[in-house]
Phi, psi and omega in degrees: 000129179253121186237066179196173174230166175239126179250121183240128179257122178234108183064237181263004183248147177243126180251132181246119180255118184265137175263190180247159179234146181247123179231124175052040175086001182238137177272136179232141178296137181297335179302327178294312179297319180302309181295320180300313181292327175301316178298320180292324178295321176294326177302323181282353191234330189280310183231067187227149175234123179242136177225129173244119179249118185259146172259168182305329181272009179074010168278171180168196182230134176248114181248135181222138172219145184201170179213135179291141174296157184308314184292326178287322178298316179296320179295320180295322177301313182292316184292327178300316181291315178299325182281000176099006177268155179295321179196180181297329180300320179294321177295313178301319181301318179295316181294318179296320180296316180294323178293316178301316181296319181294317180292325182295335182280349183271123181284343181272003177249117183288316180203162180200159175207146176208132184205158174277137179243001179189181183304315178230034180238147181207166175209154180202165177209148178229124175263105188251158184276328185201125181297326180293324177289322183295314185250001179095132180281137178301330179293340181245023179085016180265193188273328191257132173230140179226128177235131178239120181224113179064241185264005183231150175238143180235118178253128180237136173246118185237117181242123168214186184295334180281308182290338180298340178300337179296335181295340180296332179289327180277323179235084185305332180302333182295338181282350177289125180306332181293339185250020186297338177289350179253005180252111182304338181287346186234027178251028185291342182268005182222142179274168179300317181292321177296323178298318179293310187287327186257324184267302184289324177296323178295319185286320189237357179093143182297334181295344181254006184295326180299317179293322179295320179295333180276349183297136182228147168261123182243131179233127173255120183249122178250125186249160185276045179185169180286125184290133178263318181204158180223136177235132180088356179208205178216148178285131181244349175198181183300329184240001186232149177226150179245135178236140183230137181217131176302139180305317184292330178286329175297317182286330181229079183281073178299320176251140181301146175252122181236120177239131182223140175231131176243131180221162179277134180287000000 
C-alpha cells in the first residue's frame, strides 16, 4: 500500500503528484482522500466555535462545535460516494469512530464526546488533565508555556512549524505521511499563497477561494483569574479572551503565531 504524495516546486509553481491508497481491498485515488480531508479541515475552521476553560491546575474542558460551509458540504457529499461510501454520513461515521478510538487511548483525557448534530454539523468536548500535556509543553518544544510569578500567571500559546508537531498527539492522523499537506509542521516547502492557489483551489475550485481566504479559526480562552492583559487577541470579559487566526495561516505558519494571557492568581 502506498500512502503518500510528492510535492515538487518549480519556479513559482507547485506540482502535486498523488499516489494511490488501498482500503479494504480497493484502490482509491489519493486526490479523493486529499479533498475529503481538506473539507474536514475547513469544517474545523469556517463555522466553528472553540472554547477552552481552564482550572487553576491547568486541567479543563475544550468544547468545539462547527458546521461545514456550503461548498465544502457539497464536496463531501460527492467525495463520499466516489470514495466508496454510501453517503457522507457513512464517511463521517468512520472518521468519528477513529477519532473516538484515538482519544480513548490517551491517559491525560478524562472523558470526551463527539457527535454529529446535523448533516454537516458536529460538536465535541474533551475533559483534559493538563493543557500542556494536551498540546505539548513549551519546555519540550510544544505549544503551551505557563509562568507563575507572585500574584500573576502568564499563559502563552506559540505555534510555528516546529511546535505544530505537537498537534500530532492530539490528531494522530496528521503523523501519516499521506496527510503531510494538512500538518503545519510539514508545509515548509510551500508558502501560504501557494497553498491557497495550488492546494485549496485544486480541492474546492478557484470560485471558492474568496470564502476560503475568509475562513478563520476562533478560540475563546477562559482562565481561572481576572485577566490583566492579552497579546495577539482581545479581552472579551473579566476572565475570557478571544483569539482569531486565518485557516490558511494555521496550515502554513510561515510566521510564528503568539497568543498570551496574563491573569491574577
